[in-house]
BABA-800730 format. One record per residue: chain; x, y, z of N, C-alpha, C, O, CB in turn. Coordinates in steps of 0.2 Angstrom, whole numbers, padded with zeros to 4 digits, m for minus. Glycine has a CB too. Layout:
> A; X; Y; Z; X; Y; Z; X; Y; Z; X; Y; Z; X; Y; Z
...
% end
This chain:
> A; m0061; m0051; m0004; m0058; m0050; 0003; m0064; m0049; 0007; m0069; m0046; 0006; m0054; m0043; 0003
> A; m0064; m0053; 0013; m0070; m0053; 0017; m0070; m0047; 0022; m0065; m0043; 0022; m0070; m0060; 0021
> A; m0076; m0046; 0025; m0077; m0040; 0030; m0071; m0041; 0035; m0069; m0036; 0038; m0084; m0040; 0033
> A; m0070; m0047; 0038; m0065; m0048; 0043; m0058; m0046; 0041; m0055; m0043; 0045; m0065; m0056; 0045
> A; m0057; m0048; 0034; m0050; m0045; 0032; m0050; m0038; 0031; m0044; m0035; 0032; m0049; m0049; 0025
> A; m0055; m0035; 0029; m0055; m0027; 0029; m0055; m0024; 0035; m0052; m0019; 0036; m0062; m0025; 0025
> A; m0057; m0027; 0041; m0057; m0024; 0047; m0049; m0024; 0049; m0047; m0020; 0053; m0061; m0028; 0052
> A; m0045; m0029; 0047; m0038; m0029; 0048; m0035; m0030; 0041; m0033; m0035; 0039; m0036; m0035; 0053
> A; m0034; m0024; 0038; m0032; m0024; 0031; m0024; m0025; 0031; m0020; m0021; 0030; m0033; m0017; 0028
> A; m0022; m0031; 0031; m0015; m0033; 0031; m0015; m0040; 0027; m0019; m0044; 0028; m0012; m0034; 0038
> A; m0010; m0040; 0023; m0008; m0047; 0020; m0001; m0048; 0020; 0003; m0044; 0021; m0010; m0046; 0012
> A; 0001; m0055; 0020; 0008; m0057; 0021; 0010; m0058; 0013; 0007; m0061; 0010; 0008; m0063; 0025
> A; 0016; m0055; 0012; 0019; m0055; 0005; 0025; m0059; 0006; 0029; m0058; 0011; 0020; m0049; 0002
> A; 0026; m0064; 0002; 0033; m0068; 0002; 0038; m0065; m0002; 0038; m0065; m0008; 0031; m0076; m0001
> A; 0042; m0061; 0002; 0048; m0058; m0002; 0054; m0060; 0000; 0055; m0067; 0000; 0047; m0050; 0000
> A; 0059; m0056; 0002; 0066; m0059; 0004; 0064; m0063; 0011; 0068; m0067; 0012; 0071; m0053; 0006
> A; 0059; m0061; 0014; 0056; m0065; 0020; 0049; m0063; 0020; 0047; m0058; 0017; 0060; m0063; 0027
> A; 0045; m0067; 0024; 0038; m0065; 0024; 0037; m0058; 0027; 0040; m0057; 0033; 0034; m0070; 0028
> A; 0033; m0054; 0024; 0033; m0047; 0026; 0025; m0045; 0026; 0022; m0047; 0022; 0037; m0042; 0022
> A; 0023; m0041; 0031; 0016; m0039; 0032; 0016; m0033; 0028; 0020; m0028; 0028; 0014; m0038; 0039
> A; 0010; m0032; 0024; 0009; m0027; 0020; 0002; m0024; 0022; m0003; m0028; 0022; 0009; m0028; 0012
> A; 0002; m0017; 0023; m0005; m0014; 0025; m0005; m0007; 0023; 0000; m0003; 0024; m0005; m0015; 0033
> A; m0011; m0006; 0019; m0012; 0001; 0018; m0017; 0004; 0023; m0023; 0002; 0022; m0014; 0002; 0010
> A; m0015; 0007; 0028; m0020; 0011; 0032; m0019; 0018; 0032; m0015; 0020; 0028; m0019; 0008; 0040
> A; m0022; 0022; 0037; m0021; 0029; 0036; m0013; 0031; 0037; m0011; 0036; 0034; m0025; 0032; 0042
> A; m0010; 0027; 0041; m0003; 0029; 0042; 0001; 0028; 0036; 0005; 0032; 0034; 0001; 0025; 0048
> A; 0000; 0023; 0032; 0003; 0021; 0026; 0001; 0027; 0021; 0005; 0029; 0017; 0001; 0014; 0023
> A; m0005; 0029; 0021; m0007; 0034; 0016; m0004; 0041; 0018; m0002; 0044; 0013; m0015; 0035; 0017
> A; m0002; 0042; 0024; 0001; 0048; 0026; 0009; 0047; 0023; 0012; 0052; 0021; 0001; 0049; 0033
> A; 0012; 0042; 0024; 0018; 0040; 0021; 0018; 0041; 0014; 0023; 0045; 0011; 0021; 0033; 0023
> A; 0014; 0039; 0011; 0013; 0039; 0003; 0012; 0046; 0001; 0015; 0049; m0004; 0007; 0035; 0001
> A; 0008; 0050; 0005; 0007; 0057; 0003; 0013; 0061; 0004; 0015; 0066; 0000; 0001; 0060; 0007
> A; 0017; 0060; 0010; 0023; 0063; 0011; 0028; 0062; 0005; 0032; 0067; 0003; 0026; 0061; 0018
> A; 0029; 0056; 0003; 0034; 0054; m0002; 0032; 0057; m0009; 0036; 0060; m0013; 0034; 0047; m0003
> A; 0025; 0057; m0011; 0023; 0059; m0017; 0021; 0066; m0018; 0021; 0069; m0023; 0018; 0054; m0020
> A; 0019; 0069; m0012; 0016; 0075; m0012; 0008; 0075; m0015; 0006; 0081; m0017; 0020; 0080; m0016
> A; 0006; 0069; m0016; m0001; 0069; m0018; m0006; 0065; m0013; m0004; 0061; m0010; m0001; 0065; m0025
> A; m0012; 0067; m0013; m0017; 0065; m0009; m0019; 0058; m0011; m0022; 0057; m0016; m0023; 0069; m0008
> A; m0017; 0053; m0008; m0019; 0046; m0010; m0026; 0044; m0010; m0028; 0039; m0013; m0015; 0041; m0005
> A; m0030; 0048; m0006; m0037; 0046; m0006; m0041; 0049; m0012; m0046; 0046; m0014; m0040; 0049; 0001
> A; m0039; 0055; m0014; m0043; 0058; m0019; m0039; 0059; m0026; m0042; 0060; m0031; m0044; 0065; m0017
> A; m0033; 0057; m0026; m0029; 0057; m0033; m0029; 0050; m0035; m0025; 0046; m0034; m0022; 0060; m0032
> A; m0034; 0049; m0039; m0035; 0042; m0042; m0030; 0039; m0046; m0029; 0033; m0048; m0042; 0041; m0045
> A; m0026; 0044; m0049; m0021; 0042; m0054; m0015; 0038; m0050; m0012; 0034; m0053; m0018; 0048; m0058
> A; m0015; 0039; m0044; m0010; 0035; m0040; m0011; 0028; m0040; m0007; 0023; m0041; m0010; 0037; m0032
> A; m0018; 0026; m0040; m0020; 0019; m0040; m0021; 0016; m0047; m0020; 0010; m0049; m0026; 0018; m0036
> A; m0023; 0021; m0052; m0025; 0018; m0059; m0019; 0017; m0063; m0019; 0012; m0067; m0030; 0023; m0062
> A; m0015; 0023; m0064; m0009; 0022; m0068; m0003; 0025; m0064; 0000; 0030; m0066; m0011; 0027; m0074
> A; m0001; 0021; m0059; 0005; 0023; m0056; 0011; 0022; m0060; 0012; 0017; m0063; 0006; 0019; m0049
> A; 0016; 0027; m0059; 0022; 0026; m0062; 0027; 0022; m0058; 0025; 0020; m0052; 0026; 0034; m0064
> A; 0033; 0021; m0060; 0037; 0017; m0056; 0039; 0020; m0049; 0039; 0016; m0044; 0044; 0016; m0059
> A; 0040; 0026; m0048; 0041; 0029; m0042; 0035; 0029; m0037; 0036; 0027; m0031; 0043; 0037; m0043
> A; 0029; 0029; m0040; 0023; 0028; m0036; 0022; 0021; m0034; 0021; 0020; m0028; 0017; 0031; m0040
> A; 0024; 0016; m0038; 0023; 0009; m0037; 0028; 0008; m0031; 0026; 0005; m0026; 0025; 0005; m0043
> A; 0034; 0010; m0031; 0039; 0009; m0026; 0036; 0012; m0019; 0037; 0009; m0014; 0046; 0011; m0028
> A; 0034; 0018; m0020; 0031; 0022; m0014; 0025; 0018; m0011; 0025; 0018; m0005; 0029; 0029; m0016
> A; 0021; 0016; m0015; 0015; 0012; m0012; 0017; 0006; m0008; 0015; 0005; m0002; 0010; 0010; m0017
> A; 0022; 0002; m0011; 0024; m0004; m0008; 0028; m0002; m0002; 0028; m0005; 0004; 0029; m0008; m0013
> A; 0032; 0003; m0002; 0036; 0006; 0004; 0031; 0007; 0009; 0032; 0005; 0015; 0041; 0012; 0002
> A; 0026; 0011; 0008; 0022; 0014; 0013; 0018; 0008; 0016; 0017; 0008; 0022; 0016; 0018; 0010
> A; 0016; 0003; 0012; 0013; m0003; 0015; 0017; m0008; 0019; 0014; m0011; 0023; 0010; m0007; 0009
> A; 0024; m0008; 0018; 0028; m0012; 0022; 0031; m0009; 0028; 0032; m0012; 0033; 0034; m0014; 0017
> A; 0032; m0002; 0028; 0036; 0001; 0033; 0031; 0002; 0040; 0034; 0003; 0045; 0038; 0008; 0031
> A; 0025; 0000; 0039; 0021; 0000; 0046; 0023; m0005; 0050; 0023; m0005; 0056; 0014; 0000; 0044
> A; 0025; m0011; 0047; 0028; m0016; 0051; 0035; m0017; 0051; 0038; m0021; 0055; 0025; m0023; 0048
> A; 0039; m0013; 0047; 0046; m0013; 0047; 0049; m0006; 0046; 0051; m0005; 0040; 0049; m0018; 0042
> A; 0048; m0002; 0051; 0050; 0005; 0050; 0057; 0006; 0048; 0059; 0012; 0046; 0049; 0009; 0056
> A; 0062; 0001; 0048; 0069; 0002; 0046; 0070; 0002; 0039; 0075; 0003; 0036; 0073; m0003; 0050
> A; 0065; m0001; 0035; 0066; m0002; 0028; 0067; 0005; 0024; 0064; 0010; 0027; 0059; m0005; 0025
> A; 0071; 0005; 0019; 0071; 0012; 0015; 0068; 0011; 0008; 0067; 0005; 0006; 0079; 0013; 0015
> A; 0067; 0016; 0005; 0065; 0016; m0002; 0069; 0012; m0006; 0067; 0008; m0010; 0064; 0023; m0005
> A; 0076; 0013; m0005; 0081; 0009; m0009; 0080; 0002; m0008; 0080; m0002; m0013; 0088; 0011; m0008
> A; 0079; 0000; m0002; 0079; m0008; 0000; 0072; m0010; m0003; 0072; m0016; m0006; 0079; m0009; 0007
> A; 0067; m0007; m0003; 0060; m0009; m0006; 0061; m0010; m0014; 0059; m0014; m0017; 0055; m0004; m0005
> A; 0065; m0005; m0017; 0066; m0006; m0024; 0070; m0012; m0026; 0069; m0016; m0030; 0070; 0000; m0026
> A; 0075; m0014; m0021; 0079; m0020; m0022; 0074; m0026; m0021; 0074; m0031; m0025; 0085; m0021; m0017
> A; 0070; m0026; m0016; 0065; m0031; m0015; 0061; m0032; m0021; 0059; m0038; m0023; 0061; m0030; m0009
> A; 0058; m0027; m0024; 0054; m0027; m0030; 0058; m0030; m0036; 0055; m0034; m0040; 0051; m0020; m0032
> A; 0064; m0028; m0037; 0068; m0031; m0042; 0069; m0038; m0041; 0068; m0042; m0046; 0075; m0028; m0042
> A; 0070; m0041; m0035; 0071; m0048; m0034; 0064; m0052; m0034; 0064; m0058; m0034; 0075; m0049; m0028
> A; 0059; m0048; m0033; 0052; m0052; m0032; 0047; m0048; m0036; 0043; m0045; m0033; 0050; m0052; m0024
> A; 0047; m0048; m0042; 0043; m0044; m0046; 0036; m0046; m0046; 0031; m0041; m0047; 0045; m0044; m0054
> A; 0034; m0052; m0044; 0027; m0053; m0043; 0024; m0050; m0037; 0018; m0049; m0036; 0026; m0061; m0041
> A; 0028; m0047; m0033; 0025; m0043; m0027; 0022; m0037; m0029; 0017; m0034; m0026; 0031; m0041; m0022
> A; 0024; m0034; m0035; 0020; m0028; m0038; 0013; m0029; m0039; 0009; m0025; m0036; 0024; m0026; m0044
> A; 0011; m0034; m0042; 0004; m0036; m0044; 0000; m0038; m0037; m0005; m0035; m0036; 0003; m0041; m0049
> A; 0003; m0042; m0033; 0000; m0044; m0027; m0001; m0038; m0022; m0006; m0037; m0019; 0004; m0049; m0023
> A; 0004; m0034; m0021; 0004; m0028; m0017; m0001; m0023; m0020; m0005; m0020; m0016; 0010; m0025; m0016
> A; m0001; m0022; m0026; m0006; m0017; m0029; m0013; m0019; m0029; m0018; m0015; m0027; m0004; m0015; m0036
> A; m0014; m0026; m0030; m0021; m0028; m0029; m0023; m0028; m0021; m0029; m0025; m0020; m0021; m0036; m0031
> A; m0019; m0029; m0017; m0021; m0028; m0010; m0022; m0021; m0008; m0027; m0019; m0004; m0015; m0032; m0005
> A; m0017; m0017; m0010; m0018; m0010; m0009; m0024; m0007; m0012; m0028; m0003; m0008; m0012; m0006; m0012
> A; m0026; m0009; m0018; m0033; m0006; m0021; m0039; m0008; m0016; m0043; m0004; m0015; m0033; m0009; m0028
> A; m0039; m0014; m0014; m0044; m0017; m0010; m0044; m0013; m0003; m0049; m0011; 0000; m0044; m0024; m0009
> A; m0038; m0012; 0000; m0038; m0008; 0006; m0040; m0001; 0006; m0044; 0001; 0010; m0031; m0009; 0009
> A; m0038; 0002; 0000; m0040; 0009; m0001; m0047; 0010; m0002; m0050; 0014; 0001; m0036; 0012; m0006
> A; m0050; 0005; m0006; m0057; 0005; m0007; m0061; 0004; 0000; m0066; 0007; 0001; m0059; 0000; m0012
> A; m0059; 0000; 0004; m0062; m0001; 0011; m0062; 0005; 0015; m0066; 0007; 0018; m0058; m0007; 0015
> A; m0056; 0009; 0015; m0056; 0015; 0018; m0060; 0020; 0015; m0064; 0024; 0019; m0048; 0018; 0018
> A; m0061; 0021; 0009; m0065; 0026; 0006; m0073; 0024; 0007; m0077; 0028; 0009; m0064; 0026; m0002
> A; m0074; 0017; 0007; m0081; 0015; 0008; m0083; 0016; 0016; m0088; 0018; 0017; m0082; 0007; 0007
> A; m0078; 0016; 0020; m0079; 0017; 0027; m0080; 0024; 0028; m0084; 0026; 0033; m0073; 0015; 0031
> A; m0077; 0029; 0025; m0078; 0036; 0025; m0085; 0038; 0023; m0088; 0042; 0025; m0073; 0040; 0021
> A; m0087; 0035; 0017; m0094; 0036; 0014; m0099; 0034; 0019; m0104; 0038; 0020; m0095; 0032; 0008
> A; m0098; 0028; 0023; m0103; 0026; 0028; m0103; 0031; 0034; m0109; 0032; 0037; m0102; 0019; 0030
> A; m0098; 0034; 0036; m0097; 0038; 0041; m0100; 0045; 0039; m0103; 0049; 0044; m0090; 0039; 0044
> A; m0100; 0047; 0033; m0102; 0054; 0031; m0107; 0053; 0025; m0105; 0054; 0019; m0096; 0058; 0029
> A; m0113; 0051; 0026; m0118; 0049; 0020; m0120; 0056; 0017; m0123; 0055; 0012; m0124; 0046; 0023
% end
């Protein structure tokens, strides 16, 4: 992922329709609210997510551009488009790393 892509951390996923996926601070807050876990510091969310966490990550990344989506709908999308899981997690991992790296630069 290039620096330009990290500046606008958003990817398009081909799902039931093309959807924008973005893990930004708003998405991290959604993820924290759903899971009760700090997405910046609890690395198990990213390393070994269970199915509920996977769905929550994808939900958090999609609802910034489509706030009407529900967790249930995201689960159906994941069922019908299983390749989204790998694509979304790869993108999410890169996006979260960019956020962490940005914080490290701001607070040396």
